[in-house]
C-alpha positions in Angstrom: 0.4 0.0 -0.3 1.2 3.9 -0.8 1.4 6.5 1.1 -1.5 8.2 -0.8 -3.4 5.1 0.1 -2.5 5.1 3.6 -3.2 8.7 3.8 -6.9 8.1 2.3 -7.7 5.2 4.9 -6.8 7.1 7.8 -8.7 9.6 6.7 -11.9 7.4 5.8 -11.3 5.9 9.6 -11.3 9.5 10.9 -14.5 10.1 8.8 -16.4 6.9 10.3 -15.4 7.7 13.5 -16.6 11.6 13.7 -19.9 9.6 12.7 -20.4 7.3 15.2 -19.7 10.1 17.8 -22.2 12.1 16.4 -24.7 9.2 16.5 -23.9 8.3 19.6 -24.1 12.1 20.9 -27.6 12.2 19.4 -28.6 9.3 20.5 -27.6 10.1 24.0 -29.5 13.1 24.3 -32.7 11.3 22.2 -32.6 8.9 25.7 -32.1 11.7 28.3 -34.9 13.1 26.7 -37.4 10.2 26.9 -35.9 8.7 30.1 -39.3 9.3 32.1 -41.1 7.6 29.3 -38.7 4.8 29.0 -39.5 3.8 32.4 -43.3 3.4 31.5 -42.3 1.0 29.5 -39.6 -0.9 31.2 -41.9 -2.5 34.0 -38.8 -3.9 35.6 -37.4 -0.6 36.6 -40.5 1.0 37.2 -40.9 -1.8 40.4 -37.8 -0.8 41.8 -38.7 2.8 41.9 -40.3 4.4 44.7 -42.1 7.7 44.5 -42.5 9.9 47.5 -45.8 10.3 49.1 -46.5 14.5 49.1 -48.7 16.7 50.9 -52.5 16.3 50.1 -51.7 20.3 49.1 -52.6 22.1 45.8 -49.7 22.4 43.2 -48.8 25.2 40.6 -46.6 22.9 39.2 -45.6 19.1 38.3 -44.3 16.8 40.9 -40.7 15.8 39.9 -41.9 12.6 39.2 -44.7 13.7 36.2 -43.2 15.0 33.1 -45.1 16.4 29.9 -43.7 13.7 28.2 -46.0 11.4 30.5 -48.8 13.1 29.9 -48.5 12.6 26.8 -50.0 9.3 27.2 -53.3 10.9 27.6 -55.4 13.7 26.0 -58.1 16.1 26.8 -62.1 14.9 25.6 -63.1 17.0 22.8 -66.6 18.1 22.4 -67.8 15.5 20.9 -67.0 12.3 18.9 -68.0 13.8 16.1 -69.6 11.1 13.1 -67.5 10.3 10.1 -70.7 8.7 8.1 -73.3 11.4 8.4 -73.7 15.2 9.2 -75.0 16.0 12.8 -77.6 18.5 13.8 -79.9 20.0 16.3 -83.1 18.3 15.2 -81.0 14.9 14.8 -80.0 15.6 18.6 -83.5 16.1 19.4 -84.8 13.5 18.1 -82.5 11.0 19.8 -82.6 12.6 22.9 -86.3 11.8 22.9 -86.2 8.4 21.4 -83.2 7.7 24.1 -86.4 8.2 27.1 -89.1 6.7 25.3 -90.2 3.4 27.2 -92.2 2.7 23.9 -89.0 1.0 22.9 -89.4 -1.8 24.3 -92.5 -4.5 24.3 -93.4 -4.1 27.9 -93.4 -0.6 27.3 -91.4 0.1 31.0 -88.3 -0.2 29.3 -85.9 2.7 27.6 -82.3 3.4 26.7 -82.2 5.3 30.3 -83.6 2.6 32.2 -79.9 0.5 32.6 -77.7 3.7 31.7 -79.2 6.2 33.7 -77.8 10.0 32.5 -78.1 11.4 35.8 -76.1 8.4 37.6 -73.3 8.6 35.2 -74.7 6.4 32.3 -74.9 2.9 34.7 -77.3 1.7 36.8 -75.5 0.2 39.4 -76.3 -3.3 39.2 -74.2 -6.4 38.6 -76.7 -6.8 35.6 -79.1 -4.5 34.2 -82.9 -6.6 33.9 -84.2 -6.9 30.8 -88.3 -6.1 29.9 -88.7 -9.1 31.8 -87.3 -8.7 34.7 -84.4 -11.2 34.3 -80.7 -10.2 34.6 -79.3 -9.7 31.4 -75.8 -11.5 30.4 -73.0 -9.0 31.5 -73.1 -5.2 33.4 -73.9 -2.5 31.6 -71.3 0.0 30.8 -71.7 3.8 31.1 -72.4 5.5 27.8 -70.4 8.6 28.7 -67.5 9.1 26.1 -68.2 5.8 25.0 -68.5 7.2 21.3 -64.1 7.4 21.8 -64.2 3.6 22.0 -62.4 1.5 19.9 -66.1 -0.3 19.6 -69.2 -1.0 21.8 -70.2 -3.4 24.4 -67.9 -5.5 25.9 -66.9 -7.9 23.2 -66.4 -5.3 20.7 -68.9 -6.5 18.1 -70.7 -3.4 17.3 -68.3 -0.9 15.8 -69.9 2.5 16.6 -72.9 3.8 18.7 -75.1 3.8 16.0 -75.0 0.0 15.1 -74.8 -0.7 19.3 -78.3 1.6 19.8 -80.0 -1.4 17.4 -78.7 -4.1 19.5 -80.7 -3.7 23.1 -84.2 -2.6 21.2 -84.7 -5.9 19.9 -83.0 -7.9 21.6 -85.3 -11.1 23.4 -83.2 -10.4 26.6 -83.3 -6.6 26.7 -86.1 -4.4 25.3 -87.8 -7.4 23.3 -88.6 -5.6 20.5 -89.6 -8.7 18.2 -88.0 -6.9 14.2 -87.0 -3.5 13.6 -90.7 -3.2 11.6 -92.4 -3.5 14.9 -90.3 0.0 16.0 -91.0 1.3 12.9 -94.8 0.5 13.2 -94.8 1.8 16.9 -93.2 5.2 16.2 -95.1 5.7 13.3 -98.4 5.3 15.2 -97.3 8.0 17.5 -98.2 11.1 15.8 -95.8 13.1 17.8 -92.9 11.3 16.0 -93.5 12.5 12.3 -92.1 16.0 12.6 -89.3 14.9 14.5 -88.1 12.7 12.6 -88.8 14.9 9.8 -86.4 17.7 11.0 -84.0 15.4 11.6 -83.9 14.2 7.9 -85.1 16.5 6.0 -85.8 15.6 2.2 -86.5 12.1 3.3 -89.6 11.0 2.1 -90.0 8.1 4.2 -87.5 8.6 7.9 -88.9 6.4 10.4 -87.0 3.5 9.7 -84.9 1.3 12.4 -81.2 2.9 10.8 -82.8 6.5 11.0 -83.6 5.5 15.0 -80.1 4.1 15.6 -78.8 7.3 13.6 -80.2 9.5 16.1 -79.7 7.7 18.8 -76.3 7.3 18.0 -75.9 11.6 17.8 -77.7 12.0 20.7 -74.6 9.8 22.4 -71.5 11.4 20.4 -72.4 14.6 23.0 -72.8 12.4 26.1 -69.0 13.8 27.4 -67.8 14.0 30.5 -65.1 16.5 31.2 -62.9 16.7 34.4 -60.3 18.6 35.9 -57.9 16.0 34.9 -58.5 17.3 31.2 -57.1 21.1 32.5 -54.4 19.1 34.1 -53.2 17.6 30.9 -54.3 20.9 29.1 -51.2 22.6 30.8 -52.7 23.7 33.9 -51.3 22.0 36.9 -53.2 23.7 39.6 -56.2 21.7 39.1 -54.9 18.4 40.4 -53.4 18.6 44.3 -49.9 16.9 44.6 -51.6 13.9 46.5 -53.7 13.5 43.2 -50.4 13.9 41.2 -48.9 11.5 43.0 -51.8 9.0 42.3 -51.3 9.9 38.5 -47.7 8.9 39.1 -48.5 5.6 40.6 -51.0 4.8 38.2 -48.1 5.1 35.5 -45.4 3.5 37.5 -47.0 0.2 38.0 -48.0 -0.4 34.8 -51.8 0.6 34.7 -51.2 2.5 31.9 -50.1 -0.6 29.4 -54.4 -0.9 28.8 -55.4 2.6 30.3 -54.4 5.9 28.1 -55.8 8.3 25.6 -58.4 10.0 25.7 -60.6 8.3 27.3 -57.8 6.3 29.9 -59.2 3.2 28.1 -61.7 2.4 25.5 -59.0 1.6 23.2 -57.9 -2.1 22.5 -58.8 -4.9 23.8 -57.0 -7.2 26.3 -57.5 -10.7 27.6 -58.6 -10.9 31.2 -56.0 -12.6 33.4 -53.4 -11.6 31.0 -50.5 -12.8 33.5 -52.4 -14.4 35.9 -55.6 -16.7 35.1 -58.9 -15.2 35.8 -61.6 -18.0 36.6 -64.8 -16.5 34.0 -67.3 -19.1 32.4 -67.7 -15.9 29.9 -65.6 -16.7 26.7 -65.4 -12.9 25.8 -65.1 -11.6 21.9 -64.0 -15.3 21.3 -68.2 -15.2 20.6 -67.7 -12.8 18.3 -64.4 -14.0 16.7 -63.9 -17.4 17.1 -60.6 -17.0 17.5 -58.8 -18.9 20.1 -56.6 -16.1 20.7 -59.6 -14.1 21.9 -60.7 -16.3 24.6 -61.4 -14.3 27.6 -60.6 -11.1 25.7 -62.7 -8.1 26.5 -62.4 -4.0 25.6 -60.8 -2.2 28.2 -62.5 -0.2 30.1 -62.5 3.2 30.0 -61.7 4.9 33.3 -63.7 7.9 32.5 -65.9 8.6 35.8 -65.1 5.0 36.9 -65.5 6.2 40.8 -69.4 6.8 40.0 -69.8 3.1 38.1 -69.7 0.6 39.9 -69.5 -2.7 40.1 -67.2 -3.6 37.6 -65.7 -6.0 35.3 -67.9 -8.0 32.6 -70.4 -10.0 35.0 -70.4 -6.8 38.0 -69.1 -9.6 40.2 -66.4 -6.7 42.1 -68.0 -4.4 44.1 -65.8 -1.6 45.1 -62.7 0.5 43.2 -60.4 -0.9 45.9 -61.1 -4.4 45.4 -60.9 -3.8 41.4 -57.7 -2.0 41.5 -56.0 -4.9 43.4 -57.8 -7.0 40.8 -56.2 -5.5 37.8 -52.6 -5.4 39.8 -52.7 -9.1 40.1 -54.2 -10.7 36.8 -53.2 -8.1 34.7 -49.9 -6.7 35.7 -48.6 -10.0 37.8 -48.3 -7.4 40.8 -49.5 -7.5 44.4 -50.1 -3.5 44.6 -49.3 -2.0 48.2 -52.1 -0.5 50.1 -50.1 2.7 50.0 -50.1 2.4 45.9 -53.8 1.2 45.7 -54.9 4.6 47.6 -52.8 6.8 46.0 -54.1 5.1 42.8 -57.9 5.6 44.1 -57.3 9.3 44.8 -56.2 10.1 40.9 -59.4 7.9 39.6 -61.6 10.4 40.8 -60.2 13.5 39.5 -61.5 11.6 36.2 -65.3 11.9 37.6 -66.5 14.2 35.1 -69.3 17.1 34.9 -72.4 15.6 33.7 -73.9 18.0 31.1 -77.8 18.4 32.9 -78.9 21.0 30.3 -78.3 18.5 27.4 -79.5 15.4 28.6 -82.6 17.1 30.4 -85.7 15.0 29.3 -88.2 16.1 26.7 -91.9 15.6 26.8 -92.9 12.4 25.1 -95.3 12.4 22.0 -98.7 11.0 23.0 -99.6 7.8 21.7 -102.0 7.3 18.7 -104.9 4.8 18.6 -102.7 2.2 17.2 -99.9 2.3 19.2 -101.4 -0.5 21.1 -102.0 -2.9 18.3 -98.5 -1.6 16.8 -96.7 -3.0 20.0 -99.0 -6.6 20.3 -98.1 -7.2 16.1 -95.2 -9.2 15.7 
């Protein structure tokens, strides 16, 4: 090798070394910036971390164990879950609100949507399993309808992709509202004179607006604005005075132990499906999403529940078998994370979960007067 080739080789080696140094410098800086976020993903490291207990005083800034990077796992609630397949309107929402409260959508004329999802009680009836039109318990616990339109899908097993599709199922379910078929629903509504102008306003230009699909669309449009913002939304938007130091400590504990493996995003859950008993098997006869997909990988898989308003919507789980929030936190720690949470960790997490209790939209959910039945309404209810 001549002198020129040797010099060229040295120059190339120097260039490679410089490039590696520059790369490592950028890599290390990026790691430094993201260190706190990586602690969340690295559960082994998280287990070893300890978060000092703060005082229950108001905080004017983030505590040391939180950062904007960590808070970016969540997002403030929008004003509505905007539909993508139709244009909402005041008339459509007004129709949906009226239908929501109307018991004539059930065969017994005793059950409305609000029976199992009372809007003045955070959209859940407080029963392990709701009672159908015949007084017998239905298969699963009634989920809250608040903020549900933001979820990945509806029902515990995710069998309906949207709130509009979900709205159809209970009405014609023999175990729930008991109407025999969509045609019976349409016949009942057409027999009520006061519904005609409501449907006409909701679906202008439609010569035959009183159809089952439009019933579902109106109900869905109403549900898409059942949104309950809380102090937590203002907190993650940057107003750190909204959560006390104790509540922030609870959030830090929630992140540190690994709850954010599933409970993230705008509804702090509701965005994925996971197996119940992912780490330690959970005893339940309910096969979950398997009954929808028939895939072995979906045995005991359920939609991850949103934690919005969770302190107001006991009992918990698909069968309503967990009575208290404290027990629920321990069950999730054990079966989903493989951890025996300490009393202090459970208490801290519960303090944080209470900050997810939102403000009910009392004016929006006020029950309107229902249109009077017509002379053929009873006949329509008796016709299959």
